C-alpha positions as CSV (number, residue, x, y, z in Angstrom):
1,M,132.9,49.9,-67.9
2,R,133.5,49.5,-71.6
3,G,137.2,49.5,-71.0
4,K,137.0,46.7,-68.4
5,I,135.0,44.5,-70.8
6,A,137.5,45.1,-73.6
7,F,140.3,44.3,-71.1
8,V,138.7,41.0,-70.0
9,A,137.9,40.1,-73.6
10,G,141.6,40.8,-74.6
11,I,142.8,38.6,-71.7
12,T,140.4,35.8,-72.7
13,I,141.5,35.9,-76.4
14,G,145.2,36.0,-75.4
15,Y,144.7,33.1,-73.0
16,V,143.0,30.9,-75.6
17,L,145.5,31.7,-78.3
18,G,148.4,31.3,-75.9
19,T,147.2,28.1,-74.6
20,R,146.9,26.6,-78.1
21,A,150.3,27.8,-79.1
22,G,151.7,26.9,-75.7
23,R,150.5,23.3,-75.8
24,E,151.9,22.8,-79.3
25,R,155.3,24.2,-78.2
26,Y,155.2,22.1,-75.0
27,E,154.7,19.0,-77.1
28,Q,157.6,19.9,-79.4
29,I,159.9,20.5,-76.4
30,K,158.7,17.2,-74.7
31,T,159.4,15.2,-77.9
32,A,162.9,16.7,-78.3
33,A,163.7,16.1,-74.7
34,T,162.6,12.5,-74.8
35,A,164.7,11.9,-78.0
36,V,167.8,13.4,-76.3
37,W,167.2,11.4,-73.1
38,Q,166.8,8.1,-75.0
39,S,170.0,8.6,-77.0
40,P,172.8,6.1,-76.2
41,P,175.4,8.6,-75.1
42,V,173.1,10.2,-72.6
43,Q,172.0,6.8,-71.3
44,A,175.6,5.7,-70.9
45,A,176.5,8.8,-69.0
46,S,173.4,8.4,-66.8
47,G,174.4,4.8,-66.0
48,A,177.9,5.9,-65.1
49,V,176.7,8.7,-62.8
50,G,174.1,6.4,-61.2
51,G,176.8,3.8,-60.4
52,V,179.1,6.4,-58.8
53,V,176.2,7.9,-56.8
54,G,175.1,4.5,-55.7
55,R,178.5,3.6,-54.4
56,Q,178.8,6.9,-52.5
57,L,175.4,6.4,-51.0
58,T,176.3,2.9,-49.8
59,K,179.6,4.3,-48.3
60,A,177.6,7.1,-46.6
61,Q,175.1,4.6,-45.1
62,Y,177.9,2.6,-43.5
63,M,179.6,5.7,-42.2
64,L,176.3,7.0,-40.7
65,A,175.5,3.6,-39.1
66,D,179.0,3.4,-37.6
67,G,178.7,7.0,-36.3
68,I,175.3,6.2,-34.7
69,K,176.6,3.1,-33.2
70,K,179.5,5.0,-31.6
71,L,177.1,7.7,-30.3
72,V,174.8,5.2,-28.7
73,D,177.7,3.3,-27.2
74,A,179.1,6.5,-25.8
75,T,175.7,7.6,-24.5
76,I,175.0,4.4,-22.6
77,G,178.6,4.0,-21.4
78,R,179.5,0.8,-23.3
79,P,183.2,0.6,-24.2
80,A,184.0,0.8,-27.9
81,P,185.0,-2.5,-29.5
82,A,188.7,-3.0,-30.0
83,R,189.8,-2.3,-33.6
84,P,192.1,-4.8,-35.3
85,S,195.6,-3.6,-35.6
86,A,197.1,-2.7,-38.9
87,A,199.9,-5.2,-38.5
88,K,199.4,-8.6,-40.2
89,P,198.7,-11.4,-37.8
90,V,201.5,-14.0,-37.5
91,P,200.4,-17.5,-38.4
92,P,200.6,-20.0,-35.4
93,A,203.2,-22.2,-37.1
94,A,205.5,-19.3,-37.7
95,A,205.1,-18.0,-34.1
96,E,206.0,-21.5,-32.8
97,A,209.1,-21.7,-35.0
98,A,210.2,-18.2,-33.9
99,A,209.7,-19.1,-30.2
100,A,211.6,-22.3,-30.6
101,E,214.6,-20.5,-32.2
102,G,214.6,-17.9,-29.5
103,D,214.7,-20.6,-26.7
104,G,218.0,-22.0,-27.9
105,A,216.3,-25.3,-28.6
106,P,218.0,-27.4,-31.4
């Protein structure tokens, strides 16, 4: 029984001393980490990373929405909307001029 009491007393003393030293060390680490985080180079890098991540998330949102739209359309049997062709559209005035030249009109 005496050994158990000594063991519990040792744990209690170690816990109390460790807690005091642990809290002081925690505060030192917290202060150092805050100073590093608030430094201008770290803030600049954080802003740059945040911008890139934000753009990628926006792109992913649009891709996901487009995929869901296609899935729903396929599920309910609605035809997919026609995609615009990669060729540039011809302005109406240029089309008329080309047609007039091709007709043999003066």
